C-alpha positions, 0 to 999 in steps of 0.5 A: 110511902109505897104500899108494900102489899100492893102487887107490882103491875105485870107487863102483859107481854112478858107474862104471856111470854113466860107462860108460853115458854113454860107451856112449851116445856111441859109439852116437850116433857109430855111428848117425850113421856108419850113417846117413851110409853108408846115405845115401851108398849110397842116393845111389850106387845112385840115381846108378847106377840113373839112369845105367843107366836113362838108358843103357837109354833111350838105347840103345832110343830110338836103336835104335827111331829107326834100325830100319826095321820094313819092311826085313825080311831074316830070313836071319841066318848059321846060326852066329855065326862064319859069314861074312855080308854087309852092304849099305851105302847112301849115299842121294842123298835131299835130305831134311833139306837146305834149298834153299840147302844143296842149292845150296851142296853142289852137290846141287840139280839133276841134269844138265840142270837137272831137279830131284831127287826121290825117292832113289837109291843114290849109294853102294852097297857090299857088304861080306863079313865073315868073323868067324873070320879077321877078313877083310873084302872090300868091293865097290863098285858103280858107281852107273850100272851097267846091270843087270836090276833086281828087277822085271825091268826094265833100268836103272842099279842106283842107281835100284832104290832109287826103288822102296824098300829091299827092291827095292834089296836084292833087285836086289843079291841077284839080281845077285850071287847073295849073301844080304844079312844086314844093311842100313844107309843114310844120306842126304846130310844125315845124312852131313854132320851125322855128320862135323860131329858128330865134329868133322870128319875128316882124310884124306890128299890128296897132290895138288891137286883142281881146282875142280869146278863140279858139287860145289864141291870144291877142294883147292889146292896149299897145302892138300895133305897131311892135309886137314881135312874138315867136313861140307859139304866132305866131301859135296863130296869123296865126290860129286865125280867129273868133275874126276878123270881116272878118273871114277867109279873115282876117286870110289869110291877117295875114298869108300873112303878117307874111309869108313876115316877116318870110321869110325876116328874114330866108333868111337874111345874119344875119341868115346865118352868125349865125352858131347857127341859121343855125344849129337850122334851120337844126334841125327844117327843118329836122324834120318838113319840107317836099318838093317834091323829085325833089326840092333841097335846092338851088331851095328852097332857090331861091323860098324863096328869091322871097318872101322876099320883097312883093313889090306891083310893083312885087307882087300880092296876092289874095284869091280864088274867092268865094261867102262866107260862105254857109251851104250844106248837104253832101251825108250822110245827115249831114249839114256842113259849107263851103265856096262857090266857084265862078266858073266863077271868078275862071276860069278868075283868073286861065286862067290869071295866066296860061297866065302869066297875072295879074288876076286883069287886066283880069276881064275887070271891074274897081278895085273898091269896089262895096260896096262903090257905091250908086245906084239909080234905076229909071223906064223909061218904065212906066210898074209897078214894073220894077225898083224894079225888076231891082234893085234886079237883079242888086244887084245879078249881081254885087255881089262879094265875099266881097260885092255888090252895095248899092241901095239907091233909087228906083223910077220912072224916069223923063219920061217913054219912054226910049228905052234903059237903061242909066247909068249916073254918077255925075262929079268928084271923082271915079264916072266914074269908079263906072258907068263903074262897074255898066254898066258892069252888064247891056249889051247895057247900055249907059254911060254918065256924068250928074246930079244925085239925091243927095247922088247917085253916079250912076243913072240907068234909066231902059229902054226897054229890060233891062237885066243883066249879072253877073260881074266877079271881082277879087280884089287883097289883099291890100299890102302896099309898103315896108316901108309904115307902119302905123304911130303906127308901124313907131315909 
């Protein structure tokens, strides 16, 4: 009987043939997989290479479009972490706007119906950035600030752009004593198109804005809160000043507020993950944005990121110190309206920035609005008219760009033999700060707590040898903390 466990002999020839068939089959499968993998790999390499090539083209094409070879600063900070200064300019150039668009935006004529030509610095901001501490100090110039320009002529600072960017930069450097390390400029059409390219911007407007016939801006009672601004409406908002009680100061605050919201949206991931928005931004920037020759896109993006969140812990905003509107007569005998500079306060401000310090801390007086201080001035010398004259001198010495103290009473003191001037404040509240503010204008005055007449925050008893010196006060523009919005904007 055949052993069932004994293997049947295998024909060597047949065995080899089967192995050869199986081997050839495996090789065919592996060859196919190898070819497939090569094709996939090649496709990925081509795709990545294509995207990389497109990215490089996009980057250098845009950089070439916006860099101005004639705007050469050539003064980079010595070290990467050194503080640096950026000049941001909003030009009022009408380039890129049709006549109809100019009329619609309230940008067709100057006052008096004279057609606009050339360009001026409608918005002029000097930003001081400290990379090591991440602090940003932003100083905005009133466009009508009366200064000596780079060519030695006197005039409004915004007109310096008429003679070219280099002339404007040199004027700002002369006025401030600071070097400009980076420069960026956009015109009206570019600002409008940029806002439209990112789908508009939402800004908190807590109170209605009455209709401004000069720009066409209006925000009704029903609209207040978080208001959506498209490009056209945004131009009207940031250029309007006549309907606001504080004029150019309110306009500057509106521009700061809008700038924060716009930059936050431009640099957000939602914008950069949208190819459509990125391409629209490229078109806008390529046609309307100008930077100096040595500022590349990476540097520009890093600068913009500094402005994303205007947190009061890391950010201070100021207006160049000034004494308000004034009328001057030009060398040709024409009377023009300007903003009168405050040279003493400007010196303190820009010296502080040069030293990488806060201007508000450098003025050596309390950060309090002098308009809230009710002062009584009392004659402690016995000489007739001393209190009245002292009150006038004190008002002049405490005047800032926004206000001065209120003299609520002028009378005789309790006695007439005061050897020196006494500044007395009632207990509680901000009275001590108020007294320190007033005393800063009276060298040698003694400050003390005590009783003051009803309704008087600070009592000034004029003693022998009374004299005043002008106060230099630099107050930052109030910036709300992130998320600290009025209730109407939180709804």
